C-alpha positions in Angstrom: 0.0 0.0 0.0 1.2 3.5 -0.8 1.0 6.3 1.7 -1.3 9.0 0.3 -1.1 11.6 3.0 1.2 11.3 5.9 0.8 12.9 9.4 -1.2 15.9 8.4 -3.7 17.5 10.7 -6.3 15.1 9.3 -4.2 12.1 10.5 -2.6 9.4 8.5 -4.3 7.9 5.5 -2.9 4.7 4.0 -4.4 3.2 0.9 -7.6 4.3 -0.8 -10.1 2.8 1.6 -8.3 3.2 4.9 -10.2 5.6 7.2 -8.4 8.7 8.4 -8.4 8.9 12.2 -7.9 12.3 13.6 -5.6 12.7 16.6 -8.5 14.0 18.5 -10.3 10.6 18.4 -7.4 8.9 20.2 -6.8 11.7 22.7 -7.6 11.7 26.4 -9.2 14.6 28.2 -9.3 15.5 31.9 -12.3 16.4 34.0 -11.7 20.2 33.6 -11.6 19.9 29.8 -14.7 17.7 29.8 -16.7 20.2 31.9 -15.6 23.1 29.8 -16.6 21.4 26.5 -19.9 20.1 27.9 -20.7 23.5 29.3 -20.9 23.0 33.1 -18.7 23.2 36.1 -16.4 20.5 37.4 -18.5 20.0 40.5 -21.5 18.9 38.5 -19.4 16.4 36.6 -17.9 15.1 39.8 -21.5 14.8 41.2 -22.6 12.8 38.2 -19.5 10.5 38.6 -20.2 10.0 42.4 -23.8 9.3 41.8 -22.9 6.7 39.1 -24.7 8.6 36.3 -21.5 8.4 34.3 -19.5 5.2 34.5 -16.1 5.2 32.9 -14.1 2.1 31.8 -11.8 1.0 34.5 -8.6 2.0 32.7 -9.9 5.6 32.4 -11.0 5.7 36.1 -7.9 4.9 38.1 -9.5 5.4 41.5 -9.8 7.9 44.3 -7.3 10.7 44.2 -6.0 10.1 40.7 -7.0 11.9 37.5 -9.8 10.4 35.4 -9.5 10.5 31.6 -12.2 10.7 29.0 -12.2 9.7 25.3 -13.5 12.2 22.7 -16.7 10.2 22.4 -17.2 10.0 26.1 -17.0 13.8 26.1 -19.5 14.0 23.3 -21.8 11.6 25.2 -21.6 13.7 28.4 -22.3 16.9 26.4 -25.3 15.2 24.8 -26.5 13.9 28.3 -26.4 17.5 29.5 -28.4 18.8 26.5 -31.0 16.1 27.2 -31.2 16.8 30.9 -31.5 20.5 30.1 -34.8 19.8 28.3 -36.2 17.5 31.0 -34.9 14.0 30.2 -33.8 12.3 33.5 -30.0 11.9 33.7 -30.2 8.1 34.3 -32.4 7.8 31.1 -30.0 10.1 29.1 -27.2 7.8 30.2 -29.0 4.7 28.9 -30.1 6.3 25.6 -26.6 7.6 24.8 -24.8 4.3 25.5 -25.7 2.8 22.1 -24.7 6.1 20.3 -21.3 6.2 22.0 -20.6 2.6 20.9 -21.6 3.4 17.3 -19.4 6.5 17.3 -16.4 4.6 18.6 -16.7 1.9 15.9 -16.3 4.5 13.1 -14.1 7.3 14.4 -14.9 10.5 12.5 -17.7 8.8 10.5 -20.7 10.3 12.2 -19.1 13.8 12.3 -18.9 13.7 8.5 -22.7 14.1 8.3 -22.2 17.6 9.7 -20.5 18.8 6.5 -22.2 16.6 4.0 -24.5 18.8 1.9 -26.9 16.1 0.8 -27.2 14.0 3.9 -28.2 15.0 7.4 -28.2 12.8 10.5 -30.8 13.6 13.1 -31.4 12.4 16.6 -34.9 12.7 17.9 -35.7 12.2 21.6 -39.4 11.8 22.6 -41.7 10.0 24.9 -41.5 6.3 23.9 -45.3 6.0 23.6 -45.3 8.8 21.0 -43.2 6.9 18.4 -45.4 5.3 15.8 -44.7 1.6 15.5 -45.1 1.7 11.7 -42.2 4.2 11.3 -38.9 2.8 10.1 -35.8 4.1 11.9 -33.1 3.1 14.4 -34.8 3.3 17.8 -33.3 2.9 21.3 -35.7 2.8 24.2 -35.0 3.5 27.8 -37.5 4.0 30.6 -40.3 6.1 29.0 -38.2 7.7 26.3 -37.1 6.8 22.7 -34.0 8.0 20.9 -34.5 7.8 17.2 -31.7 8.1 14.6 -32.7 9.3 11.1 -30.6 9.8 8.0 -32.2 12.4 5.8 -31.3 12.6 2.1 -31.6 16.3 1.3 -31.4 16.0 -2.4 -34.5 13.8 -2.8 -38.0 15.0 -2.8 -40.0 14.6 0.4 -38.7 11.3 1.8 -41.4 9.4 3.8 -38.7 8.6 6.3 -37.0 12.0 6.4 -37.2 14.6 9.2 -40.0 16.7 7.8 -42.2 13.7 7.2 -41.3 12.2 10.6 -42.2 15.3 12.5 -45.5 15.6 10.6 -46.3 12.0 11.5 -45.5 12.8 15.2 -48.1 15.6 15.2 -48.1 17.5 18.5 -45.6 15.2 20.3 -42.9 16.9 22.3 -39.7 16.1 20.4 -36.1 17.1 20.9 -34.3 17.4 17.5 -30.5 17.4 17.3 -28.4 17.5 14.2 -26.0 14.7 15.2 -23.3 15.4 12.6 -23.1 19.1 13.5 -23.2 18.3 17.2 -20.3 15.9 16.9 -18.3 18.2 14.7 -18.8 21.0 17.2 -17.7 18.8 20.1 -14.6 17.6 18.3 -13.8 21.2 17.3 -14.0 22.3 20.9 -11.7 19.4 22.0 -9.2 20.2 19.2 -9.1 23.8 20.3 -8.4 22.8 23.9 -5.7 20.3 22.8 -3.9 23.1 21.0 -3.3 25.0 24.2 -2.1 22.1 26.4 
């Protein structure tokens, strides 16, 4: 295989089909950095950890009196949990709903952020009361407690897709729905982390 692009700010790309992994995806971040990117104080984050709302992998949580470390996607998950709790989703439910997302994000580093700059495809997260999601709608759905997290991919260049965001919101009628542009959300999170990493 021939190296196409070596050690640029976009990472190392080898071969035509090899994914490019940004340095930010393999980085580790401390509690202060996480709180800053997520938009709340360190005390609140410590409270979430103490209460067990956030549970880190053992290698990232070395124990009492030692620094915890967070991966980029854990930071994104915590930021999303905060957004959901700000609109009334219980923290324990937000933790459950975002677990599947974090695993998906980690399997394809940088993949989901790409939706944020893709002109013809948008990736949407919808969070709503579980009972409000119509059983005949096709989408990736995660349920926890009384809530559902729905992931939609919306093709912008096609005429009104029956599975797109506009049609989905119309089908939901008056249901209370939180709508998040997942690609833009992840891009913003990674951008904030990269900015912090520059000044270390």
